[in-house]
PASEBA-1860 file (N, C-alpha, C; in nm, 3 decimals):
! residues 118
1> XXXXXXXX> -1.331/18.187/25.808/-1.300/18.324/25.776/-1.275/18.336/25.626 ~ -1.346/18.424/25.565/-1.340/18.446/25.422/-1.225/18.541/25.389 ~ -1.143/18.507/25.280/-1.032/18.597/25.246/-1.086/18.731/25.194 ~ -1.005/18.834/25.212/-1.047/18.967/25.166/-1.045/18.971/25.014 ~ -1.109/19.072/24.960/-1.118/19.082/24.814/-0.979/19.106/24.753 ~ -0.892/19.176/24.824/-0.756/19.199/24.775/-0.680/19.066/24.767 ~ -0.692/18.987/24.874/-0.624/18.857/24.877/-0.681/18.765/24.769 ~ -0.810/18.770/24.749/-0.874/18.688/24.646/-0.827/18.732/24.507
9> XXXXXXXX> -0.812/18.860/24.487/-0.762/18.912/24.360/-0.619/18.863/24.333 ~ -0.535/18.868/24.434/-0.396/18.821/24.422/-0.394/18.672/24.389 ~ -0.477/18.594/24.457/-0.484/18.449/24.432/-0.531/18.422/24.288 ~ -0.629/18.497/24.242/-0.678/18.480/24.105/-0.571/18.518/24.002 ~ -0.497/18.625/24.030/-0.389/18.665/23.940/-0.279/18.557/23.936 ~ -0.244/18.506/24.052/-0.142/18.400/24.060/-0.190/18.276/23.985 ~ -0.317/18.241/24.005/-0.375/18.126/23.936/-0.369/18.146/23.785 ~ -0.403/18.265/23.739/-0.400/18.295/23.596/-0.258/18.285/23.541
17> XXXXXXXX> -0.161/18.341/23.612/-0.021/18.337/23.567/0.029/18.193/23.560 ~ -0.005/18.112/23.658/0.036/17.971/23.657/-0.024/17.897/23.538 ~ -0.154/17.920/23.515/-0.220/17.853/23.401/-0.160/17.901/23.269 ~ -0.130/18.029/23.260/-0.070/18.083/23.138/0.069/18.025/23.115 ~ 0.147/18.012/23.221/0.282/17.954/23.209/0.273/17.808/23.164 ~ 0.178/17.734/23.219/0.161/17.594/23.180/0.119/17.585/23.033 ~ 0.031/17.673/22.989/-0.015/17.672/22.850/0.100/17.708/22.756 ~ 0.181/17.807/22.792/0.296/17.844/22.710/0.397/17.730/22.702
25> XXXXXXXX> 0.419/17.664/22.812/0.512/17.550/22.813/0.460/17.437/22.725 ~ 0.330/17.413/22.729/0.269/17.310/22.645/0.288/17.344/22.497 ~ 0.265/17.470/22.462/0.283/17.513/22.323/0.429/17.496/22.278 ~ 0.523/17.535/22.365/0.666/17.519/22.333/0.701/17.372/22.313 ~ 0.645/17.287/22.395/0.671/17.143/22.385/0.623/17.088/22.251 ~ 0.503/17.125/22.211/0.450/17.077/22.084/0.524/17.137/21.964 ~ 0.571/17.261/21.976/0.654/17.320/21.870/0.784/17.241/21.855 ~ 0.844/17.207/21.969/0.968/17.129/21.966/0.944/16.992/21.903
33> XXXXXXXX> 0.834/16.927/21.939/0.801/16.798/21.878/0.782/16.812/21.727 ~ 0.719/16.919/21.686/0.697/16.943/21.544/0.830/16.964/21.471 ~ 0.922/17.040/21.532/1.054/17.061/21.471/1.130/16.929/21.459 ~ 1.124/16.847/21.562/1.193/16.718/21.558/1.132/16.625/21.453 ~ 1.000/16.628/21.441/0.932/16.540/21.345/0.971/16.572/21.201 ~ 1.006/16.697/21.174/1.048/16.733/21.039/1.180/16.667/21.000 ~ 1.265/16.638/21.099/1.396/16.580/21.072/1.400/16.428/21.088 ~ 1.299/16.372/21.151/1.298/16.228/21.175/1.243/16.153/21.055
41> XXXXXXXX> 1.296/16.031/21.037/1.249/15.944/20.930/1.212/15.812/20.995 ~ 1.094/15.761/20.963/1.052/15.635/21.023/1.124/15.518/20.957 ~ 1.136/15.408/21.030/1.204/15.290/20.978/1.135/15.235/20.854 ~ 1.004/15.254/20.843/0.933/15.202/20.726/0.970/15.278/20.599 ~ 1.018/15.402/20.613/1.058/15.481/20.497/1.204/15.456/20.457 ~ 1.280/15.394/20.546/1.421/15.367/20.518/1.432/15.233/20.447 ~ 1.527/15.222/20.358/1.549/15.097/20.287/1.602/14.988/20.380 ~ 1.584/14.864/20.339/1.629/14.750/20.420/1.780/14.752/20.441
49> XXXXXXXX> 1.853/14.804/20.344/1.998/14.809/20.357/2.039/14.893/20.477 ~ 1.979/15.011/20.494/2.014/15.097/20.607/1.967/15.039/20.739 ~ 1.850/14.979/20.740/1.798/14.921/20.864/1.887/14.806/20.909 ~ 1.937/14.728/20.815/2.023/14.615/20.852/2.155/14.662/20.911 ~ 2.196/14.785/20.884/2.319/14.837/20.943/2.303/14.863/21.092 ~ 2.181/14.879/21.139/2.157/14.903/21.281/2.155/14.774/21.362 ~ 2.143/14.661/21.294/2.131/14.533/21.363/2.267/14.489/21.417 ~ 2.264/14.416/21.526/2.385/14.358/21.582/2.363/14.208/21.599
57> XXXXXXXX> 2.471/14.136/21.590/2.466/13.992/21.608/2.557/13.955/21.724 ~ 2.504/13.881/21.817/2.585/13.837/21.929/2.677/13.724/21.885 ~ 2.798/13.727/21.934/2.890/13.616/21.907/2.943/13.566/22.041 ~ 2.947/13.437/22.055/2.990/13.373/22.178/3.113/13.289/22.151 ~ 3.192/13.265/22.253/3.314/13.188/22.234/3.283/13.045/22.191 ~ 3.165/12.996/22.220/3.128/12.861/22.178/3.099/12.853/22.029 ~ 3.084/12.968/21.963/3.060/12.970/21.819/3.188/12.950/21.738 ~ 3.304/12.955/21.803/3.432/12.950/21.734/3.506/12.821/21.764
65> XXXXXXXX> 3.583/12.776/21.665/3.680/12.669/21.685/3.813/12.739/21.712 ~ 3.878/12.704/21.822/3.999/12.773/21.863/4.123/12.696/21.819 ~ 4.216/12.767/21.756/4.346/12.713/21.719/4.451/12.790/21.797 ~ 4.541/12.719/21.863/4.649/12.783/21.937/4.772/12.790/21.847 ~ 4.833/12.907/21.843/4.951/12.928/21.759/5.047/13.018/21.834 ~ 5.155/12.960/21.884/5.257/13.035/21.960/5.195/13.112/22.077 ~ 5.104/13.049/22.148/5.041/13.112/22.263/4.928/13.208/22.229 ~ 4.897/13.221/22.103/4.789/13.310/22.059/4.673/13.223/22.015
73> XXXXXXXX> 4.555/13.254/22.065/4.437/13.177/22.024/4.370/13.247/21.906 ~ 4.340/13.169/21.804/4.275/13.220/21.684/4.141/13.149/21.672 ~ 4.033/13.225/21.670/3.899/13.168/21.662/3.848/13.166/21.519 ~ 3.801/13.050/21.475/3.744/13.034/21.341/3.597/13.002/21.358 ~ 3.511/13.082/21.298/3.367/13.063/21.314/3.311/12.961/21.216 ~ 3.365/12.955/21.098/3.314/12.865/20.995/3.356/12.722/21.026 ~ 3.257/12.633/21.045/3.286/12.494/21.081/3.358/12.420/20.970 ~ 3.319/12.445/20.846/3.382/12.377/20.733/3.530/12.416/20.721
81> XXXXXXXX> 3.558/12.544/20.738/3.696/12.591/20.732/3.778/12.535/20.848 ~ 3.722/12.536/20.967/3.797/12.484/21.082/3.824/12.335/21.068 ~ 3.730/12.261/21.012/3.752/12.118/20.990/3.862/12.096/20.886 ~ 3.862/12.176/20.781/3.967/12.165/20.679/4.104/12.198/20.739 ~ 4.110/12.300/20.825/4.237/12.334/20.890/4.284/12.223/20.983 ~ 4.192/12.158/21.052/4.229/12.049/21.142/4.286/11.930/21.064 ~ 4.241/11.910/20.942/4.289/11.798/20.861/4.425/11.823/20.798 ~ 4.472/11.947/20.799/4.603/11.979/20.741/4.715/11.941/20.837
89> XXXXXXXX> 4.834/11.916/20.783/4.951/11.897/20.871/4.977/12.027/20.948 ~ 5.036/12.016/21.065/5.050/12.132/21.154/5.131/12.245/21.091 ~ 5.237/12.214/21.015/5.317/12.323/20.957/5.239/12.401/20.851 ~ 5.160/12.332/20.769/5.078/12.402/20.669/4.966/12.482/20.737 ~ 4.907/12.425/20.843/4.802/12.494/20.918/4.858/12.623/20.978 ~ 4.979/12.616/21.035/5.040/12.735/21.094/5.063/12.843/20.989 ~ 5.111/12.803/20.872/5.136/12.901/20.765/5.006/12.970/20.724 ~ 4.899/12.892/20.706/4.771/12.952/20.668/4.716/13.043/20.777
97> XXXXXXXX> 4.726/13.001/20.902/4.676/13.084/21.012/4.755/13.213/21.023 ~ 4.887/13.203/21.009/4.970/13.324/21.017/4.940/13.419/20.901 ~ 4.924/13.365/20.783/4.903/13.451/20.666/4.764/13.515/20.665 ~ 4.660/13.435/20.684/4.523/13.487/20.668/4.464/13.549/20.795 ~ 4.505/13.500/20.911/4.441/13.549/21.033/4.530/13.642/21.114 ~ 4.661/13.630/21.098/4.752/13.719/21.170/4.810/13.825/21.077 ~ 4.771/13.822/20.949/4.813/13.922/20.849/4.965/13.937/20.840 ~ 5.035/13.825/20.845/5.180/13.829/20.833/5.219/13.807/20.687
105> XXXXXXXX> 5.328/13.869/20.647/5.377/13.852/20.509/5.454/13.721/20.498 ~ 5.486/13.683/20.375/5.561/13.559/20.353/5.697/13.563/20.422 ~ 5.764/13.677/20.413/5.897/13.688/20.475/5.887/13.680/20.628 ~ 5.785/13.740/20.686/5.767/13.732/20.832/5.739/13.589/20.876 ~ 5.659/13.518/20.798/5.628/13.378/20.830/5.754/13.294/20.819 ~ 5.833/13.318/20.713/5.958/13.242/20.695/6.053/13.267/20.811 ~ 6.067/13.393/20.853/6.154/13.424/20.966/6.105/13.356/21.093 ~ 5.976/13.356/21.113/5.919/13.295/21.233/5.940/13.144/21.233
113> XXXXXX> 5.918/13.080/21.120/5.935/12.935/21.112/6.082/12.896/21.123 ~ 6.174/12.979/21.071/6.317/12.951/21.086/6.358/12.957/21.232 ~ 6.305/13.057/21.303/6.341/13.070/21.445/6.282/12.957/21.528 ~ 6.171/12.900/21.486/6.111/12.788/21.560/6.191/12.659/21.538 ~ 6.244/12.640/21.419/6.315/12.515/21.390/6.457/12.516/21.444 ~ 6.513/12.633/21.468/6.651/12.640/21.518/6.659/12.611/21.666
END
């Protein structure tokens, strides 16, 4: 059974409206892409300094030498520094760890060491 001419006209109008909507949406999409492209900068145009800021480096616990100080673990990544700290007497090592890695002042370190010896 063949559709009537009225029904065929309605189908053709609907088909046209759908195609027109798809075409308008496509145009809007490409306009949006064009607007975004005006603000984007490719990595090749950016200097190495800025690109290096986006990089991340993984660090693992095996990369550190651990020193225990009053129940606090302090990780040292530099092997040469950790070896030098291991060769120091324990009281000097504690003072250096407290000052440089725990950001304690001289008076705080002195108070802490006095309380440990008493």
